N, C-alpha and C positions, 0 to 999 in steps of 0.2 A: 790221667797221665797218658802219654804216648800219642795224643791227638796230632801234635805237631810233626811227629815222625810219620804217622800214617798220611798226613797231608803232603809231606814231602815226597812220599812214594807216589801219590797221585800226580804230583807236579812233575816228577821224573818220567812218569809213564805218559805224560801229556794227556791226562784224563782228569781235568779239573772237576771238582764239585760245582755243579751249576745251580745257581740260586735264582729264584724269582721273588722279588720284593714287592708287596702290595702296600702302598702308603709310604711316601717319601717325606714325612714329617720329621720331627726332631729325633725320634728314636731311629727311624730309618736312615736319616742322614748321618748319625753317629756311626752306624754300621757301615754305610757306604765309605766313610772316611777311612776305615780300615782295610778296604779291599786291595788297594795297591800294595800293601805290605804283607798280604797273605797269598803267597805263591801256592797255586794248586786249588784256589777257590775263585770263582768268578760270578758276577752277577750278570746273567744273560738277558733277563727281562725285568723291567720295572713297570708296575701298573700304578697310575695315579689319576684321579679324576681330572687333574690338569698335567697332561704329560710334559708340557713346557716348564712348569714348576719343577717337576722331577728332574728334568735335564739341568735346570738352573742349580738345583741342589747338588747335583754331581759336580758341576763346575765349582760351586762354593767350597766343597770339601776337598778340591784339589785334583779331580780327575783330569788327565790330559785329553786332548781332542780325539786321539786314536781309541782310547778306552770308551769314551762316550759313543763314538761312532759304531763301535762294535756291539753296543747295547741296544736292545729293542725297547722302545718306550710305547706303552699302550694305555688306554683310559680305563679298560675294564679288567677287574681282577679274574673274572671267569676265563677270559682270553688267555691270560698268564697261566692259569692252572692247567689248561689244556695244551700249552705249548710243550712239544717234545724235548725242547732244549733245557727244561727245568727238572732238576732232581729233588730240590727241597723248596717249598713255598714258605715264605715269612709273611705272616698276616699282621700288619702294623697300622691298621686304620683307626682302631679305637672305637669303631661302631659295632655294637653287639650283633645287629642284624646282618651287617656286611661280613662280619667275622664268621658267623655260622654258615652263611652261604659260601664263603670262600674256602672254609675248612672242608665243607662237604664236596665241593668241586675238586679240591686237591686230592682228597681221599679217593674219590671216584675215579680220578685219572692215575691213581697209583703213586702220588708224590707224598713224600714226608711233609708234615705241616708243623711249623714252629709258631705258637700263638703268642706274639707280643700282646695281643688283644685279650687281656685278662678279663675284660668286661664280658666278652663272648664266652670265655671259659667258664666263668662263674654262672652265666645264665644257662648253659647247656653242655658244659665240658664233659661231664661223665658220659653223656650220650655220644659225643663226638669221638671221645677216646675209644669207646666200645666199637664204634663204626670203623675207626682206624685199625684196631686189632683185628677185626674180621677181615679187612682188606689186606693185612700184612704190611702195613706201613706205620711209621712212628708219628705219634701225636705228642707234641712236647710244649711245656712252658718255656719261656725265653730266659736264658741265662743272661745276667746283667741286670735284669729286673729282680726286685726283692723276693718274690715268691720262689723262684728257682734257686736263688742263693740260699734261702732258708731251708728249702727242701734238701739241698746238698748237705747242710749242717746236720739236719735231722738224720739223714742217711748215714753220715759219718758216725754219729753218736751211737746209733743203733748197731751199726756194723762193728763197732768197737765193744759192744755188749753193755752199753749204758741204757738205762731207762731215761726217756725224755720227759722232763717235768714241764717244760714250756718251750715255745719257739715263736719267733716273730721278728719284728723290726722296730725301728725307732721313727718318730715323726715329731713335728711341732703341733702341739695340741693344748687347748683350753676348752672347757665345756661351752663357752659362748660361741665357739667357732662353728658349731652345728647350725647356727642360723645366719652365718655370713653369706652375703650374696656377691655376685660378680662385680656389682658397683663398689663394693667395699674391700675387695680382695687385695689390691696392690699395696695398701698401707701396711698389711701384715707381712708383705714380702719386702718392704723397704724400698720400693720403686714407685715412680709416678706413673699415672696412666699414659703419659706421653712417652716415657722410657719403655713402657710395656708394649705400646704400639709399635714403636720403632724396632723393637726386638722381635716383633711378630709373635708375641705371647698372647695365647688365648685365655681371657679371664675366667671363662666357665671351666676350662680344663684345669687351670691352676687352682681355682676354687675347690674343685673336687678333691684335691690333695689337702686342703685346709679344713674342709667342713666334715671330715671323717669318712666320706664315701670311699675314697681310694683305699684307705686302710681296711674298711669293711670287706671290699672286693678282694683285696690281696690276702687278707686272713681267711676268707672263705676258700680261696684257691689253695692255700697251704693246707688247711683242714681237709679238703677233698683229696689232696694228693698224699697226705701222710697219715690220715686217720686220727689226727689229734682232735680233741674236743673243742667245742665252741661255747663261749659264755652264754648262760641262759638268757641274759638281758643285755647283750651287747658288750663291746670292748670297754674296758675300764680305763685305759690309757694312763696307767699309774706313772708319775714322775720317777724316773730311775736312770742313774748313770751306770756305766759298764761295771764299775766295782761292786755295785749293789744288785746286779742282775740275779745272783744265786740267793740273795737274801729275800728279794721281793717276789720273784717269779716261780713259786711253787705253791702247793695246796695250803689252805688256811690251817688244816689240822696239824701241819708241821711248821706253822708260824709264818707262812707266806701270805700273799694277797690274792691268790686265785681260788676259785671254787674247789679245785682239786688238782692234783698232778695230771700232766698230759693234756695241756690246753695251749691254744694259740692266744697271743696277747701282743699289743703294741704299747711301747713305752714312749712317754712324752719327754722332750728336751726342756720343758718348762714346768717349774713348780706351779701349783694352782694360783699363787699370787703374781705369777708372771716372771719370777726370777729364773735365770738359766740354771739348769741342772748341771752339777759338777760332772765333767767327763761324760757328756751326753752321747747318745748313739743315734742322733737325728738321721744320719745318712746310711746307717748300717743295718745288719741283721744279727740275730743271736740264737743260741740254743742253750738251755739250762739242763744239765744232766745230773743224774743221781748216781752215786757209787753203788755197785751192786753188792759190795761186801766191805768188811772192815779193812781188808788189805788195800783195796782201791781207795778207800777213804783216807787211809794213811798216806798213800802215794800223792793224793791231792795236796796234802800238807807239805810233804817232802819236796815237791816240785813247785811250790810257790803259787798254787792256784788260789785265787779269791774264792772264799766259800761263804755259806751262811754260818751262823754260830755253831751249828751242830756238826759242821764239816762234811755233811753228806752231800750237799748240793754245790756244784760248781758250774762255770759257764764258759762257753767259747763264743767268740763273736767276730764279725768282719765289719771294720768301721766304716767302709764306704762301698757303694756299688757304681758301676760305670756305665750302666744303661746299654746303649747300642754298641759301645766300644768292646763289650764282652760277648755280644750275640753270637759270634763265630763258634763259641764252645757248644751251643745247642745244635747249630747246623751241622758241625763236624761229628758230634756225637750221634746224631741221627743218621747221617749219610755214611760214616765210616765204621760205626759200631752197632748201628740199629737200635740205639738206646735213647730214651728221652732224658732231659734234664728236669725231671718232675713231670707228672701227669696225673689227672684225676682218676682215682680208683674207686670212688663211691661218692655219695652225696651226704656230706657231713654239715656244711654250713651254707648259708645264703645271705645275700645283701639285699635288703628289702627297703622300699620307699617309706620315708617318714616325713610328715609335714613340717616344714620349717616355720610356718605361721598358720593361723587360722585360714583355711582355704574354703572357697565357695563353690557351690555347684555351678558348672559351666566354665570354670577356669581350666586352662590348658596346663598340664604338667610339662615341665621342661627338662627333666632328667638330671643326670649326675652333674653336680656342681652349679646347678642353676638357682633360680629364685624361689622355687616352690617345695622341693623335697631334697633330702640328703639320704645316704645309704647307711643302713645299720645292719651290723652283723648279728644274725640269730641262728640257732640250730635248724637244720633242715626240717626236723620234726615240728618245730614251732611254726615255721614258715608255712608248711603244708597245712597244719591244724587250723591256722588262723586265716588261711587263704590270702596271704600277704602278696602284694604286688612286687616282683623283683625290680630293683632299680633300673636294670637294663631294659625293661619294658615301660618305664615311666617317662617316656619322651614323646611329645606330641600326642598325648592322649587326654581326653576330656573328662573332668570329674562329673559324676552324675548326682553327687550329694555332697553336703558340707563335711569337711574333715577339720577337727580341732588340731591346734599346734601340738606337736609331739606324738600324734597318733600314727600308727601304721596305716598306710593306704592299702586297701584289699582289691582283689580282682573285681569284686562286685561293685566297687565304688567308681569304677571307670568304664567308659565306652572304648573298648580296644578292638581295633579291626583284626580280622584274620591275616596272618602272615606266616612265612616260613619260620621266623623266629619264635612267634607264639606257638606254633605247632611243635617245633622242636623242644621248646621248654615244657609243654604239657606232656610230650612223649617222655622226656627225661624224668619228669615227676612220676609218671605211671611206672616206669621201669625201675626206678631207684628208690621210691618211697618206702618200699618194704625192707630196704637194706641200708638205711642211713648210717647204721652203727656197725656194719658188717666188715669194715675194713680191718684187717689185722694191724694192730698198733705196735707190733714188735719189729 
């Protein structure tokens, strides 16, 4: 609350919050659409590998010529991060390697950094957040995306004195989706390849939403930010509508479907036979909370909350998320309050590469949403113990030995060249391996 009032004060003082946006794709364009209606906030610099594409994106979302002419368009994110006209950097490229480099450049320059790039956050976010804290700047997840919205619900529940039994999001899932490739993806979205091309839709990106990879990445980000636990062998994706959240999403010892209370999980909008779930949460986020005492349990009933049969568990949820249209919340929270809208406080979960089919030595992995691997959520301890290859590094690397379908790919299975992203990941593992469970969960 009060962000709008604080922004109005900046507008009245003619000291707008100045934003640098790296990546003018769909998320970035949705944010750019809001700028003309947000007095007191301006985008001073936009970086995109194709600056003319970025300029065209501004025109497409309705910017007038005067606003476009006042904006600096550059090709390199590093140039944007160093620009003194930028207070907050928004990293929206989707590339883990680029995200790490840009976050570090922003932090070194004393800029707040909002990471739309959750792929980079899961690869090395705990390390980046620690570097930001040392520099005295904010490192934040991006409001409007599901991880930050889920973190907000978890924070609300804990601030009210509730125990969090589960938190996460909804998605469209069936077990067979783990093997879907970009060639098959559009049939699952109800569009033709021609319609997808006309709309500029990237089949590999959309496939990462379908094959479970994006869910694994986002739940790892939530676990790292909140301290919630991670399922030992990956997400279960139980079919579940909003009315059944408190019945399904708590520990098995109390009649739920989870290993224990205090976990992340994703619910599917499809029953296993493909039928739609009643009152599904495909586009939303949720938190399941537990009453701390009999009085609160009675209040759940008195105020009409849906609960499990015992009455101890209830849920709150947000049915939709608006992606870049909501991004201003993170930017303003960082610039005006000095607070993130969620950030990693430890290493709890990881998204690791799993073979979609039998793979042969010599094949090149093609990363998230591709033809060769999908991303599976596992506890950080397991990832480290098994030497699992993070999905964020499973792009353009060659296999050195055969891998059977459904097996986790390991570091020793690939020839991976040295890079800043690899070094950052290894540094993160060394610094946080001894404390994967050290985040306070209250």
